[in-house]
Backbone as CSV, one residue per row, in Angstrom:
resi,resn,N_x,N_y,N_z,CA_x,CA_y,CA_z,C_x,C_y,C_z
1,MET,8.487,6.394,5.261,7.657,5.281,5.719,6.525,5.035,4.735
2,PHE,6.198,3.772,4.572,5.158,3.416,3.607,4.224,2.367,4.197
3,MET,2.946,2.573,3.984,1.940,1.585,4.317,0.971,1.514,3.137
4,PRO,0.573,0.318,2.709,-0.369,0.217,1.585,-1.598,1.084,1.807
5,ARG,-2.053,1.730,0.742,-3.157,2.679,0.834,-4.407,2.061,1.453
6,ARG,-4.697,0.811,1.135,-5.910,0.188,1.658,-5.890,0.125,3.194
7,ILE,-4.721,-0.121,3.753,-4.610,-0.183,5.217,-4.789,1.205,5.811
8,VAL,-4.157,2.210,5.174,-4.324,3.591,5.628,-5.796,3.990,5.560
9,GLU,-6.455,3.606,4.477,-7.880,3.924,4.319,-8.701,3.362,5.470
10,GLU,-8.434,2.112,5.843,-9.197,1.475,6.910,-9.009,2.207,8.230
11,ARG,-7.776,2.629,8.498,-7.517,3.335,9.754,-8.194,4.704,9.766
12,LEU,-8.151,5.380,8.653,-8.793,6.684,8.569,-10.306,6.564,8.706
13,LYS,-10.867,5.520,8.123,-12.309,5.310,8.249,-12.693,5.058,9.707
14,GLN,-11.848,4.344,10.428,-12.114,4.106,11.849,-12.115,5.413,12.636
15,PHE,-11.151,6.294,12.325,-11.106,7.593,12.995,-12.386,8.380,12.720
16,LEU,-12.811,8.376,11.463,-13.996,9.138,11.082,-15.257,8.551,11.707
17,GLU,-15.366,7.236,11.706,-16.529,6.581,12.291,-16.641,6.898,13.785
18,GLU,-15.512,6.977,14.446,-15.505,7.310,15.877,-16.082,8.710,16.110
19,ASP,-15.762,9.639,15.218,-16.211,11.021,15.381,-17.657,11.219,14.935
20,VAL,-18.028,10.597,13.841,-19.362,10.804,13.273,-20.451,10.087,14.080
21,GLY,-20.109,8.959,14.657,-21.124,8.201,15.392,-22.217,7.728,14.454
22,GLU,-23.474,8.008,14.809,-24.606,7.597,13.976,-24.988,8.671,12.960
23,GLY,-24.182,9.719,12.852,-24.450,10.742,11.848,-24.285,12.142,12.400
24,ASP,-23.924,13.075,11.537,-23.732,14.473,11.907,-25.102,15.151,11.953
25,VAL,-25.686,15.242,13.139,-27.041,15.774,13.253,-27.106,17.264,12.933
26,THR,-26.012,17.979,13.190,-26.001,19.414,12.896,-26.050,19.667,11.400
27,ALA,-25.156,18.984,10.667,-25.134,19.161,9.214,-26.466,18.734,8.603
28,ALA,-27.026,17.650,9.105,-28.286,17.151,8.561,-29.429,18.122,8.825
29,ALA,-29.358,18.826,9.954,-30.453,19.702,10.344,-30.434,21.060,9.631
30,VAL,-29.239,21.558,9.312,-29.180,22.949,8.816,-28.595,23.097,7.414
31,ILE,-28.001,22.057,6.882,-27.365,22.171,5.559,-28.183,21.420,4.516
32,PRO,-28.502,22.041,3.388,-29.282,21.354,2.343,-28.535,20.152,1.779
33,LYS,-29.300,19.146,1.380,-28.691,17.989,0.732,-28.196,18.364,-0.663
34,ASP,-27.179,17.626,-1.102,-26.656,17.745,-2.470,-26.204,19.161,-2.809
35,LEU,-25.716,19.891,-1.813,-25.169,21.231,-2.044,-23.657,21.116,-2.209
36,THR,-23.126,21.532,-3.343,-21.683,21.479,-3.594,-21.037,22.797,-3.182
37,VAL,-19.959,22.694,-2.401,-19.223,23.887,-1.958,-17.727,23.647,-2.125
38,LYS,-16.961,24.720,-1.933,-15.517,24.645,-1.954,-14.992,25.031,-0.568
39,ALA,-13.843,24.485,-0.231,-13.242,24.802,1.064,-11.731,24.834,0.927
40,GLU,-11.109,25.638,1.778,-9.651,25.715,1.841,-9.177,25.227,3.212
41,VAL,-8.140,24.442,3.222,-7.456,24.069,4.455,-6.257,25.011,4.571
42,ILE,-6.219,25.781,5.650,-5.281,26.897,5.753,-4.431,26.779,7.008
43,ALA,-3.119,26.995,6.857,-2.218,27.052,8.005,-2.413,28.382,8.722
44,LYS,-2.511,28.348,10.038,-2.664,29.564,10.832,-1.386,29.889,11.610
45,ALA,-0.324,29.190,11.268,0.978,29.426,11.896,2.053,28.843,10.999
46,GLU,3.283,29.316,11.170,4.405,28.751,10.427,4.752,27.375,10.982
47,GLY,5.209,26.494,10.117,5.613,25.179,10.583,5.924,24.248,9.437
48,ILE,6.110,22.989,9.764,6.368,21.943,8.778,5.087,21.138,8.624
49,VAL,4.585,21.082,7.407,3.318,20.376,7.196,3.564,18.879,7.031
50,ALA,2.700,18.094,7.655,2.737,16.636,7.530,1.313,16.134,7.653
51,GLY,0.995,15.093,6.884,-0.342,14.529,6.924,-1.208,14.917,5.747
52,LEU,-0.643,15.658,4.797,-1.425,16.024,3.617,-1.810,14.788,2.802
53,GLU,-0.932,13.818,2.750,-1.251,12.584,2.026,-2.454,11.901,2.659
54,GLU,-2.458,11.810,3.978,-3.564,11.163,4.679,-4.844,11.991,4.558
55,ALA,-4.712,13.311,4.624,-5.886,14.181,4.486,-6.517,14.017,3.101
56,SER,-5.677,13.895,2.092,-6.191,13.699,0.732,-6.899,12.362,0.590
57,ILE,-6.319,11.322,1.171,-6.938,9.996,1.115,-8.292,10.015,1.804
58,LEU,-8.358,10.647,2.963,-9.621,10.711,3.698,-10.682,11.462,2.899
59,ALA,-10.295,12.584,2.318,-11.243,13.373,1.529,-11.756,12.571,0.335
60,GLU,-10.854,11.909,-0.354,-11.242,11.141,-1.532,-12.120,9.949,-1.162
61,LEU,-11.862,9.347,0.008,-12.702,8.252,0.483,-14.155,8.693,0.641
62,MET,-14.316,9.961,1.001,-15.657,10.506,1.230,-16.254,11.141,-0.019
63,GLY,-15.616,10.903,-1.166,-16.158,11.399,-2.425,-15.882,12.857,-2.705
64,LEU,-14.921,13.428,-2.006,-14.562,14.829,-2.220,-13.383,14.926,-3.172
65,GLN,-13.298,16.036,-3.877,-12.129,16.335,-4.704,-11.119,17.067,-3.831
66,ALA,-9.898,16.576,-3.807,-8.858,17.180,-2.970,-7.652,17.553,-3.827
67,GLU,-7.180,18.759,-3.649,-6.000,19.228,-4.370,-5.017,19.834,-3.370
68,ALA,-3.928,19.111,-3.132,-2.919,19.609,-2.197,-2.146,20.763,-2.819
69,LYS,-1.927,21.790,-2.024,-1.182,22.966,-2.471,0.209,23.030,-1.843
70,ALA,0.565,21.973,-1.149,1.895,21.844,-0.561,2.230,20.361,-0.517
71,VAL,3.442,20.060,-0.125,3.901,18.667,-0.043,4.351,18.399,1.389
72,ASP,4.062,17.212,1.894,4.518,16.862,3.237,6.015,17.120,3.372
73,GLY,6.380,17.825,4.433,7.773,18.190,4.659,8.079,19.630,4.302
74,ASP,7.138,20.297,3.608,7.335,21.707,3.245,7.245,22.590,4.489
75,LYS,8.022,23.653,4.487,7.877,24.691,5.500,6.797,25.638,5.011
76,VAL,5.745,25.808,5.789,4.610,26.617,5.348,4.492,27.863,6.221
77,LYS,3.839,28.860,5.653,3.683,30.152,6.326,2.273,30.304,6.883
78,ASN,2.124,31.270,7.786,0.810,31.631,8.301,-0.077,32.099,7.147
79,LYS,-1.309,31.614,7.126,-2.318,31.938,6.117,-2.087,31.260,4.766
80,GLN,-1.136,30.324,4.715,-0.896,29.612,3.462,-1.954,28.534,3.261
81,VAL,-2.488,28.457,2.050,-3.468,27.415,1.711,-2.725,26.102,1.484
82,LEU,-3.145,25.083,2.192,-2.502,23.774,2.107,-3.248,22.817,1.186
83,MET,-4.566,23.010,1.096,-5.382,22.079,0.323,-6.697,22.726,-0.071
84,LEU,-7.174,22.372,-1.255,-8.503,22.771,-1.699,-9.409,21.552,-1.715
85,LEU,-10.638,21.722,-1.254,-11.620,20.651,-1.258,-12.863,21.110,-2.004
86,VAL,-13.430,20.234,-2.803,-14.677,20.518,-3.509,-15.577,19.304,-3.342
87,GLY,-16.847,19.555,-2.968,-17.767,18.438,-2.844,-18.977,18.762,-2.016
88,ASP,-19.668,17.720,-1.608,-20.906,17.864,-0.855,-20.663,18.591,0.468
89,ALA,-21.474,19.602,0.742,-21.286,20.441,1.928,-21.427,19.647,3.225
90,GLN,-22.445,18.800,3.313,-22.628,18.006,4.523,-21.421,17.100,4.780
91,THR,-20.887,16.529,3.720,-19.734,15.634,3.859,-18.502,16.396,4.330
92,ILE,-18.242,17.554,3.730,-17.082,18.350,4.139,-17.175,18.718,5.618
93,LEU,-18.346,19.136,6.069,-18.517,19.508,7.469,-18.364,18.306,8.398
94,SER,-18.796,17.142,7.946,-18.703,15.943,8.781,-17.272,15.425,8.903
95,VAL,-16.482,15.609,7.861,-15.118,15.104,7.847,-14.117,16.131,8.392
96,GLU,-14.560,17.366,8.534,-13.655,18.481,8.874,-12.778,18.216,10.091
97,ARG,-13.383,17.842,11.222,-12.604,17.732,12.456,-11.613,16.574,12.415
98,THR,-12.021,15.437,11.874,-11.099,14.304,11.778,-9.909,14.665,10.902
99,LEU,-10.167,15.281,9.768,-9.102,15.678,8.849,-8.149,16.659,9.509
100,LEU,-8.700,17.670,10.177,-7.858,18.693,10.801,-7.103,18.152,12.005
101,ASN,-7.742,17.293,12.789,-7.057,16.733,13.955,-5.781,15.993,13.556
102,LEU,-5.905,15.143,12.538,-4.747,14.360,12.111,-3.696,15.248,11.464
103,LEU,-4.127,16.145,10.593,-3.197,17.042,9.902,-2.478,17.961,10.892
104,SER,-3.208,18.508,11.853,-2.605,19.415,12.841,-1.621,18.680,13.747
105,ARG,-2.002,17.457,14.157,-1.127,16.685,15.039,0.161,16.288,14.324
106,MET,0.017,15.736,13.124,1.204,15.310,12.385,2.102,16.503,12.061
107,SER,1.517,17.632,11.714,2.308,18.822,11.391,3.011,19.356,12.642
108,GLY,2.349,19.269,13.794,2.984,19.696,15.033,4.193,18.845,15.375
109,ILE,4.051,17.535,15.195,5.175,16.619,15.448,6.320,16.897,14.481
110,ALA,5.993,17.056,13.207,7.022,17.320,12.199,7.726,18.650,12.458
111,THR,6.973,19.639,12.896,7.548,20.962,13.171,8.542,20.898,14.325
112,LYS,8.148,20.237,15.401,9.039,20.101,16.560,10.277,19.289,16.195
113,THR,10.078,18.206,15.481,11.207,17.356,15.092,12.175,18.107,14.194
114,ARG,11.640,18.849,13.224,12.510,19.611,12.318,13.331,20.644,13.089
115,SER,12.712,21.308,14.038,13.416,22.317,14.834,14.599,21.708,15.574
116,LEU,14.387,20.566,16.204,15.464,19.907,16.942,16.524,19.349,16.000
117,SER,16.085,18.771,14.895,17.031,18.206,13.929,17.929,19.283,13.334
118,GLU,17.355,20.445,13.086,18.149,21.541,12.528,19.168,22.056,13.533
119,GLN,18.825,22.021,14.810,19.803,22.398,15.834,21.028,21.496,15.767
120,LEU,20.790,20.201,15.637,21.897,19.248,15.576,22.710,19.424,14.294
121,LYS,22.003,19.685,13.207,22.683,19.866,11.924,23.599,21.086,11.958
122,LYS,23.111,22.177,12.533,23.917,23.395,12.622,25.119,23.208,13.535
123,ALA,24.940,22.391,14.562,26.034,22.135,15.493,27.054,21.152,14.930
124,LYS,26.728,20.511,13.798,27.620,19.564,13.123,28.023,18.408,14.032
125,VAL,27.028,17.819,14.681,27.270,16.664,15.542,26.675,15.426,14.875
126,LYS,27.081,14.274,15.341,26.617,13.024,14.708,25.269,12.551,15.236
127,ALA,24.862,13.083,16.363,23.628,12.609,17.003,22.403,12.893,16.147
128,LYS,21.408,12.025,16.278,20.145,12.181,15.562,18.989,12.097,16.547
129,VAL,17.992,12.953,16.332,16.793,12.932,17.165,15.942,11.714,16.810
130,ALA,15.432,11.045,17.824,14.576,9.877,17.594,13.331,9.968,18.464
131,ALA,12.271,9.326,17.999,11.021,9.270,18.759,11.077,8.108,19.746
132,THR,9.993,7.953,20.488,9.823,6.789,21.354,8.470,6.154,21.002
133,ARG,8.055,5.163,21.753,6.741,4.542,21.526,5.672,5.183,22.398
134,LYS,5.956,6.339,22.958,4.985,7.049,23.795,4.025,7.829,22.903
135,SER,3.037,7.120,22.424,2.058,7.685,21.506,0.676,7.175,21.889
136,ALA,-0.361,7.851,21.408,-1.728,7.405,21.695,-2.056,6.168,20.866
137,PRO,-2.793,5.212,21.434,-3.181,4.024,20.671,-3.892,4.406,19.378
138,GLY,-3.499,3.740,18.298,-4.098,4.012,17.002,-3.367,5.047,16.182
139,LEU,-2.502,5.814,16.832,-1.822,6.916,16.133,-0.331,6.665,15.903
140,LEU,0.155,5.514,16.327,1.600,5.278,16.285,2.189,5.451,14.886
141,TYR,1.557,4.846,13.885,2.096,4.957,12.521,2.140,6.405,12.063
142,PHE,1.064,7.139,12.300,0.980,8.529,11.846,1.969,9.415,12.611
143,ASP,2.112,9.167,13.903,3.075,9.934,14.696,4.505,9.673,14.234
144,LYS,4.818,8.409,14.031,6.175,8.053,13.608,6.477,8.584,12.205
145,LYS,5.483,8.542,11.328,5.674,9.074,9.985,5.945,10.568,10.058
146,ALA,5.251,11.269,10.937,5.460,12.707,11.093,6.870,13.004,11.591
147,VAL,7.379,12.169,12.487,8.760,12.325,12.963,9.736,12.186,11.791
148,ALA,9.513,11.171,10.960,10.380,10.949,9.797,10.298,12.129,8.827
149,ILE,9.093,12.655,8.604,8.926,13.809,7.719,9.687,15.014,8.271
150,GLY,9.713,15.126,9.604,10.424,16.231,10.234,11.932,16.071,10.263
151,GLY,12.428,14.914,9.815,13.879,14.706,9.765,14.431,13.899,10.913
152,GLY,13.559,13.329,11.747,14.011,12.516,12.859,13.968,11.032,12.535
153,ASP,14.435,10.235,13.476,14.389,8.784,13.324,13.175,8.259,14.078
154,PRO,12.347,7.424,13.449,11.152,6.928,14.132,11.424,5.947,15.260
155,HIS,12.669,5.448,15.367,13.013,4.421,16.356,12.187,3.172,16.027
156,ARG,11.949,2.292,16.986,11.174,1.092,16.661,9.682,1.435,16.620
157,LEU,8.996,0.795,15.708,7.566,1.008,15.568,6.768,0.077,16.477
158,HIS,7.227,-1.179,16.588,6.480,-2.186,17.328,7.442,-3.014,18.172
159,LEU,6.886,-3.811,19.042,7.710,-4.650,19.911,8.499,-5.700,19.145
160,ASP,8.093,-5.979,17.901,8.809,-6.999,17.132,9.947,-6.432,16.288
161,ASP,10.194,-5.124,16.380,11.248,-4.512,15.567,12.647,-4.890,16.029
162,MET,12.841,-4.902,17.334,14.165,-5.177,17.892,13.985,-5.605,19.344
163,ILE,15.072,-6.047,19.933,15.062,-6.422,21.341,15.528,-5.221,22.150
164,LEU,14.665,-4.718,22.999,15.013,-3.581,23.853,14.788,-3.999,25.305
165,ILE,15.881,-4.294,25.991,15.840,-4.782,27.362,15.847,-3.589,28.302
166,LYS,14.736,-3.414,29.040,14.580,-2.256,29.907,14.615,-2.659,31.381
167,ASP,14.402,-1.674,32.250,14.576,-1.893,33.685,13.709,-3.020,34.234
168,ASN,12.468,-3.101,33.763,11.594,-4.149,34.294,11.977,-5.541,33.804
169,HIS,12.556,-5.620,32.601,13.100,-6.915,32.156,14.256,-7.320,33.081
170,LEU,15.113,-6.338,33.377,16.278,-6.630,34.217,15.866,-6.966,35.648
171,ALA,14.768,-6.361,36.102,14.293,-6.660,37.455,13.890,-8.121,37.581
172,ILE,13.427,-8.698,36.485,13.023,-10.103,36.491,14.201,-11.027,36.206
173,VAL,14.982,-10.688,35.185,16.093,-11.558,34.765,17.262,-11.480,35.735
174,GLY,17.554,-10.279,36.220,18.620,-10.149,37.211,19.800,-9.307,36.803
175,SER,20.210,-9.378,35.526,21.373,-8.610,35.089,21.349,-8.418,33.582
176,ALA,22.067,-7.402,33.137,22.166,-7.135,31.703,22.857,-8.290,30.988
177,GLU,23.893,-8.829,31.626,24.633,-9.928,30.998,23.727,-11.131,30.739
178,GLU,22.928,-11.483,31.736,22.056,-12.642,31.599,20.960,-12.367,30.567
179,ALA,20.444,-11.130,30.565,19.388,-10.788,29.627,19.885,-10.838,28.190
180,VAL,21.077,-10.308,27.951,21.652,-10.333,26.611,21.944,-11.767,26.190
181,LYS,22.431,-12.575,27.116,22.710,-13.982,26.832,21.436,-14.705,26.391
182,LYS,20.358,-14.477,27.108,19.085,-15.104,26.762,18.580,-14.607,25.404
183,ALA,18.743,-13.305,25.167,18.289,-12.728,23.896,19.032,-13.348,22.726
184,LYS,20.328,-13.493,22.853,21.133,-14.076,21.779,20.779,-15.543,21.550
185,ALA,20.396,-16.222,22.604,20.083,-17.654,22.486,18.687,-17.900,21.908
186,ASN,17.769,-16.988,22.158,16.367,-17.252,21.824,15.784,-16.434,20.681
187,ALA,16.476,-15.383,20.255,15.921,-14.520,19.212,16.671,-14.705,17.894
188,SER,16.057,-14.231,16.817,16.689,-14.316,15.504,17.953,-13.462,15.445
189,PHE,18.891,-13.914,14.633,20.120,-13.142,14.423,19.817,-11.772,13.823
190,SER,18.649,-11.629,13.212,18.307,-10.393,12.510,17.893,-9.265,13.453
191,LYS,17.684,-9.571,14.720,17.224,-8.568,15.672,18.390,-7.966,16.456
192,LYS,18.497,-6.649,16.366,19.505,-5.971,17.176,19.079,-6.002,18.646
193,ILE,20.064,-5.889,19.506,19.813,-5.939,20.947,20.232,-4.619,21.579
194,GLU,19.277,-3.980,22.250,19.561,-2.742,22.977,19.273,-2.972,24.450
195,VAL,20.103,-2.372,25.308,19.937,-2.527,26.750,19.894,-1.150,27.401
196,GLU,18.889,-0.939,28.238,18.779,0.294,29.006,19.588,0.147,30.297
197,VAL,20.451,1.120,30.569,21.285,1.060,31.767,21.171,2.366,32.541
198,THR,21.526,2.301,33.825,21.454,3.489,34.680,22.803,3.854,35.290
199,SER,23.858,3.136,34.889,25.196,3.449,35.398,26.242,3.125,34.348
200,GLN,27.403,3.741,34.488,28.500,3.486,33.563,28.953,2.036,33.655
201,GLN,28.953,1.483,34.849,29.371,0.104,35.023,28.447,-0.839,34.289
202,ASP,27.137,-0.575,34.375,26.169,-1.421,33.661,26.315,-1.275,32.149
203,ALA,26.713,-0.084,31.709,26.937,0.135,30.278,28.079,-0.748,29.789
204,LEU,29.140,-0.818,30.566,30.277,-1.667,30.203,29.883,-3.144,30.199
205,LYS,29.114,-3.549,31.182,28.685,-4.950,31.261,27.804,-5.319,30.071
206,ALA,26.927,-4.392,29.679,26.052,-4.657,28.542,26.855,-4.786,27.252
207,ALA,27.864,-3.923,27.107,28.720,-3.991,25.922,29.513,-5.291,25.897
208,GLU,30.039,-5.661,27.035,30.804,-6.904,27.130,29.939,-8.118,26.779
209,ALA,28.652,-8.034,27.130,27.735,-9.154,26.865,27.333,-9.236,25.400
210,GLY,27.601,-8.164,24.633,27.319,-8.200,23.203,26.162,-7.346,22.731
211,ALA,25.742,-6.360,23.539,24.662,-5.468,23.124,25.110,-4.628,21.926
212,ASP,24.188,-4.401,21.005,24.476,-3.567,19.837,24.294,-2.083,20.140
213,ILE,23.327,-1.801,21.018,22.994,-0.423,21.373,22.834,-0.347,22.884
214,ILE,23.328,0.736,23.473,23.170,0.946,24.908,22.418,2.243,25.128
215,MET,21.318,2.152,25.860,20.533,3.333,26.180,20.923,3.827,27.571
216,LEU,21.462,5.032,27.611,21.843,5.662,28.871,20.617,6.387,29.409
217,ASP,19.982,5.800,30.395,18.703,6.315,30.882,18.902,7.339,31.992
218,ASN,18.393,8.559,31.763,18.471,9.644,32.741,19.900,9.980,33.150
219,PHE,20.835,9.859,32.215,22.211,10.302,32.439,22.262,11.810,32.211
220,SER,23.102,12.503,32.943,23.374,13.906,32.639,24.296,13.941,31.421
221,PRO,24.416,15.082,30.738,25.355,15.162,29.603,26.772,14.757,29.999
222,LYS,27.212,15.184,31.176,28.553,14.843,31.656,28.689,13.340,31.860
223,GLN,27.694,12.740,32.467,27.735,11.287,32.696,27.699,10.519,31.377
224,ALA,26.949,11.011,30.424,26.873,10.351,29.112,28.217,10.415,28.410
225,ARG,28.868,11.564,28.479,30.198,11.702,27.863,31.186,10.734,28.503
226,GLU,31.164,10.663,29.815,32.095,9.784,30.529,31.820,8.313,30.192
227,ALA,30.559,7.961,30.080,30.216,6.572,29.730,30.721,6.230,28.339
228,GLY,30.562,7.146,27.407,31.060,6.925,26.052,32.564,6.778,26.013
229,GLU,33.237,7.599,26.777,34.701,7.528,26.820,35.163,6.187,27.386
230,ARG,34.505,5.721,28.436,34.879,4.438,29.034,34.650,3.279,28.068
231,LEU,33.559,3.354,27.326,33.269,2.296,26.353,34.299,2.283,25.234
232,ARG,34.649,3.457,24.751,35.652,3.526,23.676,37.014,3.061,24.164
233,GLU,37.376,3.441,25.384,38.657,3.002,25.957,38.701,1.483,26.127
234,ALA,37.524,0.897,26.364,37.445,-0.557,26.551,37.335,-1.304,25.220
235,GLY,37.317,-0.573,24.118,37.290,-1.204,22.808,35.908,-1.414,22.216
236,TYR,34.901,-0.711,22.756,33.530,-0.872,22.267,33.054,0.354,21.493
237,SER,33.899,0.837,20.617,33.581,2.056,19.870,32.455,1.858,18.857
238,LYS,32.176,0.607,18.488,31.123,0.353,17.497,29.730,0.225,18.119
239,VAL,29.668,0.164,19.423,28.376,0.094,20.101,27.713,1.468,20.029
240,LEU,26.461,1.491,19.569,25.740,2.765,19.479,25.282,3.202,20.862
241,LEU,25.357,4.523,21.092,24.931,5.082,22.371,23.676,5.917,22.180
242,GLU,22.663,5.611,22.966,21.426,6.381,22.948,21.221,6.997,24.324
243,VAL,20.783,8.258,24.358,20.422,8.884,25.625,18.925,9.137,25.621
244,SER,18.328,8.986,26.801,16.883,9.153,26.911,16.538,9.564,28.329
245,GLY,15.457,10.331,28.436,14.971,10.699,29.762,15.070,12.178,30.056
246,GLY,13.966,12.889,29.920,13.906,14.292,30.306,14.682,15.252,29.436
247,ILE,15.016,14.855,28.236,15.794,15.730,27.346,14.849,16.711,26.662
248,THR,15.251,17.982,26.642,14.419,19.039,26.065,15.211,19.800,25.002
249,ALA,14.536,20.744,24.357,15.209,21.590,23.359,16.357,22.371,23.993
250,GLU,16.191,22.713,25.263,17.211,23.502,25.953,18.459,22.690,26.267
251,THR,18.314,21.389,26.484,19.471,20.559,26.842,19.971,19.703,25.685
252,LEU,19.292,19.810,24.541,19.610,18.946,23.391,21.080,19.011,23.001
253,LEU,21.613,20.214,22.820,22.990,20.349,22.340,24.013,19.895,23.378
254,GLU,23.657,19.991,24.662,24.560,19.479,25.693,24.725,17.969,25.540
255,TYR,23.624,17.294,25.292,23.689,15.845,25.100,24.382,15.493,23.788
256,ALA,24.111,16.280,22.759,24.751,16.024,21.469,26.262,16.156,21.569
257,SER,26.725,17.104,22.383,28.173,17.319,22.535,28.846,16.184,23.289
258,ALA,28.042,15.318,23.903,28.599,14.166,24.622,28.962,13.033,23.679
259,GLN,28.836,13.281,22.360,29.205,12.327,21.313,28.361,11.048,21.354
260,VAL,27.080,11.217,21.623,26.168,10.078,21.547,25.640,9.979,20.117
261,ASP,25.025,8.859,19.800,24.526,8.627,18.442,23.046,8.953,18.292
262,ILE,22.273,8.702,19.332,20.815,8.849,19.267,20.329,9.604,20.498
263,ILE,19.452,10.575,20.276,18.818,11.293,21.379,17.313,11.073,21.250
264,SER,16.756,10.209,22.079,15.326,9.912,21.982,14.553,10.833,22.919
265,ILE,13.477,11.392,22.379,12.702,12.408,23.097,11.223,12.034,23.051
266,GLY,10.671,11.673,24.171,9.285,11.237,24.237,8.286,12.333,23.926
267,GLU,8.631,13.582,24.250,7.660,14.664,24.066,7.358,14.958,22.598
268,LEU,8.142,14.408,21.690,7.816,14.562,20.271,6.419,14.033,19.980
269,THR,6.033,12.968,20.674,4.744,12.337,20.394,3.798,12.297,21.585
270,HIS,4.307,12.360,22.818,3.382,12.261,23.952,2.894,13.621,24.439
271,SER,3.531,14.700,24.007,3.109,16.044,24.413,3.087,16.942,23.179
272,VAL,2.260,16.578,22.231,2.259,17.247,20.930,1.609,18.624,21.023
273,LYS,2.289,19.618,20.479,1.671,20.925,20.276,1.248,20.981,18.815
274,ALA,-0.055,20.839,18.590,-0.560,20.777,17.218,-0.330,22.094,16.494
275,LEU,-0.034,21.994,15.205,0.067,23.195,14.382,-1.348,23.699,14.108
276,ASP,-1.552,24.992,14.242,-2.882,25.577,14.058,-3.250,25.567,12.572
277,ILE,-4.252,24.779,12.236,-4.724,24.645,10.854,-6.255,24.677,10.878
278,SER,-6.855,25.366,9.925,-8.318,25.459,9.902,-8.852,25.117,8.516
279,LEU,-10.144,24.891,8.458,-10.852,24.648,7.199,-11.919,25.718,7.053
280,GLU,-11.914,26.376,5.924,-12.864,27.463,5.710,-13.598,27.262,4.376
281,ILE,-14.927,27.208,4.468,-15.754,27.091,3.279,-15.974,28.484,2.679
282,PHE,-15.913,28.577,1.378,-16.111,29.877,0.736,-17.016,29.721,-0.475
283,LYS,-17.619,30.830,-0.884,-18.467,30.840,-2.058,-17.743,31.535,-3.197
284,ASP,-17.925,31.044,-4.414,-17.305,31.676,-5.572,-17.840,33.106,-5.749
């Protein structure tokens, strides 16, 4: 994933401004002005690091020298130095929490995603782990990038990426067939159409209406397998199958064995376990 640096800079500045407020009163009260120090950003647990690019940009924005000692996507060890910082002591202390929050969150997402992706790879199945849009406001790009770094699929980033017809759309429109018909009539040919269904019969109706992707919502692995078999028997083998709803690391391979294409997991981004990372200032 790529976003122009200037846009990333603006978002990072907003994060920092939110934390700093009108100024770091602690640093101002106890730390001398114009004091240059060095600091290390250190992993306190094994995992997949993500967010080093953003951490470097943030540090450089604040006039600090940043030297990454790893690359986003690397598997890092406990006590491994991820980055060196050199610069004004007050600035380093003021930027510390924002830098660590983003780096720890992105690394936690990448670590979880890599773990699940490797399970699928070892099982030699076609399914791929994907994220959802269940993320905190302001963090969607960073969360999705972390998923991609971890080896997962970011799924759609925004509402304008594709047409995803869900239960509440169907509650208003009335049926999958009618919703797909309206989508084909009113949207660009460039937009794929996905329909969320809760039964095998609805899956068939959505395929018949011309859906490109069918999301099997809260299906058991057995039900997902049966739905896929019915679709293939009906001649819809090219329709992609996505499963979603309550899927965990423990049930991942059961769903993968159902021969689905996409396994979307909300907890990748809505229940993040941050990787433990700290910043430590040291004297030469």
